[in-house]
C-alpha positions in Angstrom: -0.1 0.1 -0.2 0.8 3.3 -1.0 1.6 5.8 1.5 2.8 9.0 -0.3 3.5 10.2 -3.7 6.4 8.7 -5.5 6.5 6.3 -3.1 6.3 2.1 -4.2 5.4 -1.1 -2.2 7.2 -3.8 -1.5 6.7 -5.8 -4.6 7.4 -2.3 -6.8 10.5 -2.6 -5.2 11.9 -5.9 -5.1 10.7 -6.1 -8.8 13.0 -2.6 -9.4 15.2 -5.0 -7.8 15.0 -7.5 -10.1 15.3 -6.1 -13.4 18.8 -3.8 -12.1 20.1 -7.6 -11.0 18.9 -8.7 -14.3 20.9 -6.1 -16.3 23.7 -6.2 -14.2 23.9 -9.9 -14.9 23.5 -8.9 -18.7 26.6 -5.9 -18.8 24.3 -3.2 -19.4 20.5 -2.1 -20.2 19.9 -1.2 -24.1 21.5 0.5 -25.8 21.0 4.0 -26.5 21.2 3.8 -30.8 18.4 1.1 -30.6 16.2 2.7 -28.4 16.8 6.2 -30.8 16.3 3.6 -33.9 12.9 2.3 -32.5 11.5 6.0 -31.6 13.3 7.2 -34.7 11.0 4.4 -36.8 8.2 5.6 -35.1 8.1 8.9 -35.5 8.1 8.2 -38.5 5.0 6.2 -38.6 3.1 9.0 -36.1 4.3 11.6 -39.1 2.2 9.3 -42.0 -0.3 9.1 -39.2 -0.8 12.1 -39.2 -0.6 12.6 -42.7 -3.0 10.1 -43.3 -5.8 11.4 -40.4 -4.9 15.1 -41.9 -8.8 17.5 -42.2 -7.5 20.4 -44.1 -7.6 22.1 -40.6 -5.5 25.1 -39.8 -4.5 23.0 -36.3 -3.4 20.0 -37.8 -1.6 21.9 -40.2 0.4 23.9 -37.3 0.5 20.1 -35.9 2.3 18.3 -38.6 4.3 21.6 -39.9 5.7 20.8 -35.6 6.3 17.5 -36.4 7.6 17.6 -39.8 10.7 19.4 -38.4 10.8 17.6 -35.5 11.4 15.3 -38.1 14.1 16.2 -40.4 16.0 17.4 -37.1 15.3 14.2 -35.9 16.7 12.6 -39.8 13.9 10.4 -40.0 14.0 8.6 -43.2 11.3 10.1 -46.2 10.6 13.0 -44.9 10.2 14.2 -47.9 7.8 11.5 -49.6 5.3 12.2 -46.4 6.0 15.8 -46.9 4.6 14.9 -50.9 1.4 12.6 -50.0 0.8 16.2 -47.8 1.0 17.8 -50.4 -0.9 16.2 -52.9 -3.8 15.7 -50.2 -4.4 19.0 -49.6 -4.5 19.5 -53.9 -7.3 17.1 -52.8 -9.0 19.2 -50.7 -8.6 22.1 -52.3 -10.2 20.3 -55.4 -13.4 19.4 -52.9 -13.9 22.4 -51.4 
């Protein structure tokens, strides 16, 4: 039972200790490069999902612009293709309106 904010139960403490000992036995955790590569890949997938969900609103356009800038800065592959896909979608939305 937790008694204050930020405290953990004895069971949670045992689990954390077990995980720590396991990582020590294996010689450390997951390399930073692996974590970053997974993060960059996930960022790319989320960016493509945002483009597919774009409805033409100014709010979503601002969110997309920010996401594209972050993706470019972080070195996500395929940002140019995502921009082209977004441009095609914007053109389609313009024709419908």
